[in-house]
Structure formats: C-alpha cells, structure tokens
VOGU-3710 file (C-alpha; in Angstrom, 3 decimals, decimal comma):
1> matkkgpatp> 15,466/8,730/22,965  13,117/5,960/21,894  11,061/4,119/24,458  10,489/0,387/24,442  7,055/-0,919/23,687  5,452/-3,475/25,957  4,859/-7,068/24,894  2,407/-7,529/22,044  -1,031/-8,841/22,938  -3,508/-10,516/20,588
11> kykkgdrvik> -6,467/-8,402/19,487  -9,036/-11,248/19,370  -9,844/-14,285/21,490  -11,463/-17,676/20,970  -15,141/-17,382/20,055  -14,968/-13,857/18,573  -16,886/-13,237/15,352  -14,654/-11,687/12,688  -14,853/-10,404/9,124  -11,987/-10,765/6,643
21> knsgqfaged> -10,930/-7,465/5,075  -10,980/-7,044/1,329  -7,417/-6,849/0,100  -6,565/-3,482/-1,389  -9,963/-2,504/-2,737  -10,307/0,542/-0,501  -7,766/2,732/1,223  -10,350/3,984/3,735  -11,762/2,734/6,999  -12,143/-0,885/8,059
31> tlktqgkgaw> -15,932/-0,610/7,644  -15,486/-0,022/3,904  -13,019/-2,889/3,600  -15,505/-5,379/5,059  -18,166/-4,925/2,393  -18,512/-6,376/-1,075  -16,747/-9,168/-2,901  -14,057/-11,018/-0,967  -15,285/-10,179/2,524  -16,613/-13,101/4,559
41> rgvitedafn> -17,594/-13,796/8,164  -16,456/-16,480/10,570  -15,616/-17,397/14,163  -12,187/-17,843/15,795  -11,843/-21,442/16,988  -8,491/-21,322/18,853  -6,422/-18,803/20,787  -3,840/-16,780/18,841  -0,398/-18,181/18,130  2,777/-16,456/16,936
51> kpdkrgatrf> 4,317/-17,489/13,658  7,233/-15,705/11,964  6,796/-14,406/8,427  9,477/-14,690/5,723  11,452/-11,700/7,019  11,402/-12,939/10,617  8,762/-10,680/12,168  6,288/-12,545/14,345  2,588/-11,927/13,902  -0,517/-13,259/15,604
61> hykvlrdgfk> -2,345/-15,936/13,613  -5,826/-17,337/14,204  -7,680/-20,464/13,117  -10,991/-19,254/11,669  -14,063/-21,313/10,802  -15,817/-19,482/7,993  -19,618/-19,476/7,888  -20,813/-22,391/5,747  -17,474/-24,264/5,836  -16,505/-27,409/7,772
71> stetyvqqml> -12,741/-26,881/8,158  -10,676/-24,064/9,646  -8,084/-21,896/7,931  -5,239/-19,824/9,388  -5,303/-16,037/8,966  -3,011/-13,267/10,190  -4,455/-10,704/12,601  -4,024/-7,795/10,159  -6,516/-9,408/7,742  -9,334/-9,616/10,305
81> vkep> -11,797/-7,092/11,768  -14,087/-7,768/14,724  -17,722/-8,073/13,669  -19,845/-5,222/15,092
//
C-alpha cells in the first residue's frame, strides 16, 4: 500500500546564491552540470511561488537576479543548484 507524501517545501529561500544547470550536456552529478557554457550564477530575490506547468503539475519557481544583469527572470527549481 502506498503512503502519502507530506506537503512539498521549497529547496531555496530569498537571498540564496544559485547556479543554473546546463541543460542536457551531462548525465552525471550536479557539479558537472554547473560548469562550462550555459551555466551562470545569480541570487534569489523573492520567496518561491507555485505555478502549474502545461500538464497541471505545480512546481516551485524563483525570481533570480543573474550576476551582471539589472532585471530578474523566473526559473523552475529543477534548473537551479545551490552555490557551494
């Protein structure tokens, strides 16, 4: 018999430094996915909010201010890794 999971909690909070993962370049660990072309660093400017995707599943989204940019962009939690 399956057990119910508890309520989902966001992985990051306001002020955390994050790195965007490279999309599909490596199938290995997160450390490999955060190196090379396409990976950038930034800081989370607002608390997480839920937003449904096109199939109806809700995911945590964050507003991220990338280093060297003036405006924020929204990214899904699965694309981000906490900076060591």
